[in-house]
C-alpha positions, -999 to +999 in steps of 0.1 A: -073-171+010-087-193-017-079-173-048-049-163-061-062-131-079-056-095-064-086-080-048-068-048-033-048-018-045-028+009-027-043+043-027-009+069-016-016+104-010+023+118-016+008+152-004+003+138+033+036+116+032+053+134+060+083+105+055+081+086+088+088+055+070+070+029+086+053+017+059+082+008+038+096-010+074+069-032+077+060-039+040+090-028+015+081-055-015+052-027-016+058+008-001+091+022-014+106+057-003+120+082-027+151+103-021+132+125-003+119+097+022+079+098+008+065+071+001+056+055-035+045+020-049+060+003-081+022-013-087-008-003-071-017-041-069-015-058-039-006-095-045-029-118-019+002-135-007+008-095+007-028-084+017-024-087+053+014-068+052+004-041+031-028-036+052-005-030+083+021-010+065-013+016+058-025+011+091+011+022+102+011+057+086+010+087+110-005+107+081-030+082+068-014+091+037-020+054+027-048+031+027-063-002+004-094+001-017-111-030-031-105-036-069-140-040-084-146-068-109-151-054-142-188-045-151-194-031-116 
């Protein structure tokens, strides 16, 4: 990657989370599990160095409760 500026943010639909924990097992730096085993994130912004790992974690979710969205540059 040429830039170290974040390009993606995580969207989590906790109402769809079933607590499988695959996301956190694959990318614990981005995905966390609360006391009930449901996913949350400390920050929606995905650091560039974790993009691939975060995408893999989201894609592993059987409930499709997590996805990444591109951050739109200001003014768009």
